Residue, then its C-alpha position, 0 to 999 in steps of 0.5 A: m495518531l495512527s492505530r496501535h492495532r497490529t496484525s500477524s505476518v501476512g496482515r489479516l484483513l479485518q485489522f487493516l479494514f477495521v483500523c483504516s476506517f476509524t484510526c483517525s478517531l481512535f488512536i490520537g491519544h499518543l500525539p505529542l501534546s503542546p504545553w497548553q494541552r498538558i495544562f488542559r489535561g490537568n487543572v485548567t479552568a475557565q478563568t485560566i482562559v479569561k485571565n489570559s486575555h489582554n483585555p478581558s473587559r471586552l468580553v460580553s459577559s465573563d460569567d457566561t463565558n466562564q460557565r460555558l468554558e467550565q461546562g465544556i471542560k467537564k464534558y471533556k473530562k468525562g469523555d463526552f467529547t462531542n457535547a463539549i464542542a457546543p459550549w466552546q464553539t459559542t464562546l469562540n464566536t463571542s470572543k471573535q465578535n469582541d476581537n479578543n485574540v488571546s481568548k480566541t486562540s486558547i479556545i481554538e486550541n482546545l477545540t482542535r483537541l476535541y475534534q482530534e478526539i472524535g476523529k474530525t481531522e479536517e476540522e482540526i486542521a482548519y482550526w490549527e490554520e487559524a491559530i497558526a495565522y494568529y501566532r505568525q501575526a504576533h511573531e510568537w514563533l515557538n507557538v507557531g512551531q507547536m501548532l505546526t507540529q500538531q497540524a503535522q500530526a493531523y496530516n499524518s492521521l489523514g494519511k498525508p505524510n508529505q504535508a506532515m513532513l513539510l510542517s514538521q521540518s518547519a517546526l524543527q527549524i523553529a525549534r533549533t533556531y530558538n533552542d527549544d528542546g521540547l519543540e524539537a522533540a515534538a517535531l522529531v516525533s511528527r517527522g518520524e511518524a511521517y517517515r514511518l508512513e512513507g515506509n522509510y523506517k530507518q529514518a523514522i527510527t533515527d528521528l524517534q530515537s533522537s526525540i527520546k534522547i531529548a525527552v529524557e534529558i528534559h524529563d518530558l514524559t509526554y514526548h517520551a511516551s509518544a516517541l516510544n509508542k511510535l517506535g513500537n509501531t515502526y518495529i511492528n512495520l518492520a516485523q510485518l514486512g519481514y513476515s511478508r518476505a518470509k512468506s514470499t521466499a518460502d512460496a518461491g521454495d527458498h526455505d533457508e532465506a525464509e527462516i532468516w526473514k522470519k527470525q528477523a521479523l520475530e526480533n522486531d516484534l520483540l523490540a516493539l513489545q519492549y517499546f510498548q512496555k516502556s510507554l505503558e509504564i509511563a501511561r500508568q505513571r501518568q494515570d492515563k487509562l486510555s493510553e494504557i488500554r491502547l498499549l495493552i491492545s497493541s501488544i497482544p498480536p506481537a505477543h502471540r506472534t512471538k509465542k508469548s501466549h501467556l503474556a497476550t492473555t494477561k494483557l487481554q485480561l488487564a484490558l478487559l478490567l481497564l475497559e470497565r473504568l473508562p468513561n463512555s467515549p468512541s475510543k471505548v466503543y472501538a476498544a470493546i470491539q477489539l476485545a470482543h474479537f480477541l475473546q473469540s479468537l484467543p488463544s488460536k490467533a490474535t488477528f482481526s478478520l471479517t472473512e474468517c469465523p473464529t472459534p466460538q470460545r467465550e462468544s457470550q462475553a464477546l456478544d455482551l461487549l459488542n452489545r455494550a458498544v452499540s449502547i454506548a455509541q447510541d448514547l453518544q450519538d456517534d454514528r461512526a462508532l455505532s456503524f462498527a458496533f452493529g457491523y461486528l455484531g452482524h459478522i458474528y451472526e454471519c458466522r452463525q449462519d443466521y443470515k436474517q439477523a446478520l443482514k438486519l444488523t449489517h443494514q443498521a451498520q450501513q444506515a449509521a455510516e450513511k448518516q454522517l459524512k465522516a462515518q462513510d469510510s466504513l460503508y465498504l465494510w458493510d457493503w462487502q458483508v452484505g455481499r458475502i451474506l447474499r452470496a451464501q444465500n445464493r442470491v448472486d445478482e444481489a450479491i454482485a450489486a453489493y460487491e460493486q457498491a463495496v468496491a465503489n466506496l473503497e475506491n473513494i478512500h483507497a488513497q488514504i488507506v494505502v498511504a495512511n496505514p502501510d504498517l497495517q498492510p504488509d500485503p496491501r492487496d488483502t483489502l481491495e484485492r480481496i473484494y475484487r477477487e470475490l466480485i470477479a469470482l461471482k461474475l464468472s460463476v454466472d452460468n445463465p447463457e443470456t447474461a454470461s457474456s455481459h458478466l464476462n465483460s464486466a469481470i474484465a473491467s473488474l480485473d483491470a481495476l484490480k490491476l490498477a489497485e495492485l500497482r497503487n498498493y505496490f508503491r504504497n503511494d497513490s499520488v504517483f498515479r496522478t500524472v499517468n495518462q489513463a487513456k483507455a486503450n482501444l488496441l483491439g479490433s479486426n485490424t490488429l490481429t491481437a488477442v488478449f489473455w487475462s488470468i485470475i488465480f483463485e484458491d481452487r482454480t484459475a480462470i483464463i479469459v481471452c478477448l479475441p479480435n472479433g470482440e468475442v470473449k471466452l473463458k476456460w478454467i485450469n482446475l488446479d488449486r493455487q499452491s499446486l499451480k505455484d509448484e508447477i510454475n516454479k518447476f517450469r522456471i527452474g527448468l528454464e534457468r537450468r542451462s546445464d541441460i544441453i537439451y531442454n526438457r519441454r515437459e513443463a512448458q507443454k503442460l502450461y501451454d495445454w492449460i493456458v493457450r491450447p483451449f483457444t488455438d482454434d479461435l486464434d488460428s481462424l482469426q489469424v491472430k499474430t500477437l498475444v498480449f498477456i495480463p497475468d495474475g500472481i505467480l503467472r507474472s513470472v512465466p516467460m510466455a514465449a517459452l511455452h511449447d505446443g509439442k512442436r515449437f515454442l510459442i514465440e515461434k508462432y506469435a509475437i508476445a507482450s505483457t501489460p500490467s493494465m489495459s487502461l494504463t496502456d498508451p495506444f499510440k505508436a511512435k516513429p522509432e527512427k526519429l528517436r535517440a537513446l541515452a545508454v547507461g551501463l556497468t562493466e565493473d565489479a560492484m558491492v552493494d549492501g554487502r553483496e558482490y556483483q561481478a563485472l558484466t563483461n558484455v555490457k560495453q559491447e551492448i552499449n556500443q551496439v545501441l550507439t551504432l544503431i541509434p544515431g545521436s545517442k549518448q552513453l554514461l558508463d561505470r563511474d559516469f553512471t550515477r544517480d545525479r549524472l543520470q538525472a542531470e542528463l535527462q533534465q538537459t536533453v530529451y531521450p525517448i529511449i533509455h537503455i540501462a544495462t546493469h545488475g538489478e534486483f526486483g523484490i516484493v516491495p519497492e525498497d527491495t527493487f533497485l539497479v546497481t550504479g557505477n559508484n557502488h550505490k543503489l538506484t531504487i525503483n522510486d529513484l528511477y520513477s522520480i528521475v524519469n517522471n521529472a524528465v518527461s515533458n509529457v507522457n509520450s516523451v519516453d517511448l522505451l525503457s530497456l532494462t537488461a541484465c536484471e534479475t527477479a526473485r524466482g516465483d515471486d508474483r510481485a517482482t515483475l509488478g515492480l518492473a512494469s510499474v517503473a514504466v507505467v507510473a513514470g509515463v514510459k510507454s513500454t519496457l524491454a526487460s529481462l526476468w533473470s540475468v543473462n551474463d552472456a553474448a546472447t544479450v548483445i545479440l538479442v538487443t542488437k536484433f531488437y533495435e534493428y527490427w524496431h528502430n530501423q525497420g519499423a516493426s512493433k516492439a512485440e514483433a521486434l522481440q519475437r524476431a530477435q528471439q527467433e534468431l537466437i533459437a535459429l543459431g542452435k546449440k546453447y542459444a536454442h535453450p530458452y535460458y538465453w532468450a526467454p527472459f526478455i519480455v516487452l511490458g506495456n504498449w507492444l506497438 
């Protein structure tokens, strides 16, 4: 199963990196075991397998078979899993030659356990397939169910919960058909784990608690322990999500709400500790030392987060004692590495980090552990474990600034990882470590090359990391994003005039890749990008009169990079640290939303204009630029750039403005809007969702009527007709290139917090919307525009608009027209009406149509001149 390592509230980087890379080989031990596995862990012998054969006389030599089987069992019990494979594989080949199916399937099942233990999950799955095929042919359906459950767990460990879900469902159906409680408990654990990996924690808890109930009734400690452990993991997930939300709301200035989230996160951590403790008691009852040490290690981070430092220290000491009693195995290597870290960091923190140097307390003992880990891995000839042991030793010397020794050890880690295909998922760690060491030595070009290699290797396994371990990435950007940001910073630091231009262009390529990674991480599901048309947009050039503004925020300053129509790329810096920039932007947003001010105070708007746009005004003027496209970073996503002010006029009064999450996902083609019709849906009544009241949107009816009037052939779904099922059915029956949705919306830091309110007091989640729209489009150009009005994002949260933009991008929609905050006023009707008039009826680009609509509101004067009424509307994606 997946890792029991757990991180702090914001998920420090190494734990995510560390566990992602070897979790498949390390923490399989809590998988629910089928009956044969429970026998195997007891007193199984070679004769057990032979006597189970229907025709043992057909074996070539039962004595040889017995000897090989006993040899494999002895090695297994000693933890020498790798060397246990060979004698069993030989026996398997013999049984196949003699067509002995019972003996063959028994050995296959044992081999899958071995491959499971050493992390060779794909080989494990292949053997499960072989066993399932035999049991299906023999109509032994309960055995089929057991095999399906085990295969589902293997897919879970590979980070493929969709496949695991299907297999678990089949196993569950078999269990209930044949009234087998044990199989039902196992299938529920597998399905619960799949739900957990998908981020559906509520359903995961339901399944796992149901499994526990059954396991208690049938007195099955194996399934009971497995479900308890996964429940602990699930509550760790919820805790991490809570800490992330607390940090986000605190950064946005809402400290009261942050405290609520933090309290809830602490409660979930305490629940996780309780479940781990119950599982630990069972492990001790069964004298399962490996499970015991895993649970002890898993409990240390939540114990620290809940201020139970004494408990964490006690568990650390118990784990250290228990480590000495474990047989040599890859699991022992990984446990030693973890404990070495905790020795260095306790009591200051209980998280892993390959980018921070811990306090050197008890460093000598930590080094002893790591050197022992190297020795054990070498004896086992386990290149994967060896690469981690060398790598973490290298990190200690990196912290010591002994760069020569650090590089030597890190290169050894690379070499070990490269020897075996299955070990290569750790290569990015060591490439990154080499890059950091070279950067510290001011060997910039070499460092850039190492970082590029790290990115390439991490991108190769990115899909598995994102899906397999959402519990280890409450902020998934802390992995690939961290590497990208350090790489981009290196490229922007080059001051050699001869290479500066090429490095700037290279930095832009890395920036675009970073934006794609952010989108993948937001959805925590790489598969949603398989249908996206990743056409490289060629929207710039002398004829477009468009300039593209990239930004990237570092801790100490922010880079603004502008691509001009003539091909030039220019860089300017905002010399303000991250927190100060965030504070300034939050003040700007608060001012925009304070409509009680009759005369808008433009001071903050002018300050941001001076930082972002003014350094490039001479170039923009000389090239007669008409459109500005922003690809913002972090907190800058929440800035409605139209409201920036140069001291005389707002930015929208001079330029058409758009944003896009990524240039490579921007469709470069322009549709003919006069041939497009719309499906207009909305909510005009009061609604109640999750205990929150949403007041009636009195102007939505008029807004929908305007859409129907301006766009012939359009259709509406209003109030009770606006449901998920009706929306889905309508889009499946008819092609609507324009989808206009006017309702309350919330856009949060994760997809679960991002939804639209429908007419039946239900939520239409961002994932629901993606699924509906994606299933409706016959090709990526079918839906040209998705309009979302009356929506609201969390002020200051840099991921809110990421979710907003993602709906359009990943579902194949070319553009989104949306509002950053709810404008419950006639202003929305005016703006929407004007937008469709200019775009649909007069053929202006979407950015130009929005510009003219906003300009008309400003020209109306009085309250409509205040940016509160027009600034929140933005065009995302293709601006043509």
